[in-house]
N, C-alpha and C positions, 0 to 999 in steps of 0.2 A: 701169588704166583702158582700156586697147585689148584685153587680154586678156577682160576680162569676168568677172574673178575673181581673187582674193587669192593672190599666190605666197607672199607674207610675213606672218609673224604679228608683231606688235610688241607689245612688253613692256619693262616697267621696266628691263631690262640689255642691250638692244637688239634683236635680230630674230633670227627662226628660219624656216624654210621651213614653208608649211601644207603638208596633204596633197596637195594638188593641185600646188603648187611641187616637193614629191619627187618625184611623178609626171614632171614634165615635165622636170626635172633628169634622172632616169633615161633619159629619150626622147631627150632632147638630148646627152647623153652617148653612147650607142649611134649617133645619128645622125651626130656629129663624128667616130667612131672609125671609120664606115663610108667618111665622105669621104676622112679622113686615111690609112685603107690604101688607097682609090683611087687618090688623088693620088700617094702613092708608087708604085704599080702603072705610073701613067701617067710620072712621070718617070724610070722605069728605062728607058724606050724598049723596046728588043728583049730586053733581060734582066730573068728575071722571078724572084724571091725564092720559097722555100719553107722554112719552119721544121717540123720534124716534132719531136714532142716524144715521146721513149722514156724507159725506165728504163736506164740506164746498162748493166744485165743484160741487155737482149733486144739492145741496140746491139751489145755486144761479143760474144755467143754466138749472133745470127742476122743482125742487119742488117747489122752493118760489112762482113763479107766479100763484101756482094752489092752495095755501092753504088757501086763502080766501073761496073758495068754500067749504073745508071741515070745516071751523069755521061756517060759515052759517049754515051747516047741522047739524053739532053738537055743539050748542053754550053751552051744559053742560061740554064739555070736556076741560079740561085745557091742552094746548098743548104746549109742548117743544121740541125744536129742539136742539139737542146735537150734535155739530160739532166732529167729528171723525177722526182720521187719520186711525187706527188699527181695521177696521169693521172685521177682521176675528175671532180675540180674544174680541168679545164684552161681553162675560159672565162676570158678576162682575163690568160693569160699569153703573148700574142703568140705562139701557136701553131696553124699551119693545119691539121694534122692531128696526130693522137696514135695510137700504139699501146698497148690496153688490153688487161690479161690479167683473165680473169676468165669467165662464164658468157654474157656478152654481154646480159645481161637491164637495159639501162640506156634509159632514156626521156628522157635530156637531149640527145639530138643523134643524126645519123644513125651507123648501125653497119652495117660490113660484115665477114663472118666473113674472117680472113686464114687462118687454119687451125686445125683442132683440136689440141689439145696438152694431155692429161689429167693430172689432178694426184693425184699420191699420197703418200703419208707419207714422208719420208727423216729418218735420223738417222745420228749417226756410230757407230763400231765398237760403244761400250759400250750405247747404245740398242738397236743390233741384237741384240746379246746379250742383253739383258733381254729383248725381245719373244719371244725363242727360248726363253728359261727358264719366262717368266711367261705367255706368250701376249699377242695385242696390248690385250685391254681392261683387264687387270691392269696390265700395262707401261706404257701411255697413261696410264692414272690417275696414274701415279708422274712422268710426265716432263710438262714444261713445253710447250705449245703455243704455237707462233711464229707470230703473223698479222702481216699487212700493215696493216691499219686497225682501229679500235676496233670499227666495226660491221660487221666481216666475216662471213658466215655460212658460209664454206668448211668450216670444221671440222664445223659441226653439220651441214653437207649431208654430209661425207663418212662422220660416225659413224652418219648416217640409212642412207647406202646400204652401207654395210658390215655395220647390223643391230647396233650395239654401242651400249652406253650411253654416253652421253658423261658424263665424269667432272665431278662436281659440286665443280669448282674454280675459282679466282678469282685462280690465279697466271699466267695467258698473258701474254705478252710479246709487245708490240708493235713490230714493227721494219719502218716502211716500205718501207726500201730493199731490193730484194731480193737484191744481193749482199752487204749485210752481214748480211741474214737468212740467207745459204748459210754466211757465214764463222761465224754464231753456234752453227749446227747443228754445224759442224766442231769448235767449239770447246767442244761438250759443253753448252751453255744451253739446248740443248731439241730438239723436234722440227719438224719444219715442212711444208707441203704444196710439193712443187715439181715439176717435169716434165723431159722428155726433155732439155731444154736444160741439165742438170748431168750428162750422159752423160758427161763428162770425168770428174767426179769419183767417179762410180759405177764406171768402167771401172778407174781408178787405186785402187780400194778406200778412198777417203777417206769417200764417201758410201755409203749402204746404203738398198735401197728396203724398208720396214718392212712392206708388206701389197700383196697382189695386187690390192685394192678401189682404184678410181680414178673420180675425177670425170669421166665420159665427154663432158659439155658443155663443159669448160674447154677454154679454147683462148687464141688471142691475135685483137684486133678492130682494125679502123680505126675509128676516131670522130673526128667532125668537123660541123662546121655547114653544113648544106645549102647554105647563100647563099655560103659560100665558093668554091665551085666557079664561079660566075658573075663572083666578084671576083677569084678568082686560078685561072686557068686550070690553073697549075703543079699544084694540087691533083688533077685529075682526071688529067693524066699521072700525077703518084706513084701515084695509085690503080690506073690500068692496068697499070703496070710491076710495082709489088708483089705484086699480083694473078696476074701470070703467075709470080713466083719462088716461090711457098709451095708 
């Protein structure tokens, strides 16, 4: 009565939310989450908290060796590294800022390029030998393409840049975790697009680069909600620090 519109629809089995009721619920949840977040920040007094969403692959191979510098520069910020697989849909996962891999063409959040890290095909010794014998187009047609997401266009983009016809096959294998994907390549389960963060495996002769063609726009990007900077100053501190480390 006070609102002037129906929040619930009543029926024989009980009630459910009306269309306006669902919209009000979404708005209320968002508002209460923001209030809770701000209360936690105010209760922490001088100490701030910051949760960073990253893959274990990026954390171990790039971020972890540098984190001591951040903790020394900002001793009052309580840092939490949140291992994540789905970095595209990070909203609602209690992450203040995430590090994404891709081409940066996302519209659901604020994006800052951290650094370019072009992607190129990698395989194990057997895949490398097959490419040398048959050529990339024929060899790739016989190899399983490993991807991180079902809707990923990375392989399609690579074939286009390479000027090769993408094989009409449906046996792509989806492996969201990049560490598991690297291991799958080592085990001969297929080939994958990787970057210079697998340099150690390349140098030790465990992984092989299968082509000089690369996706030059690909790299690592900071992804965050623009409102988080005003709610949590630690986000801006982290952005400034990590951009100096790149």
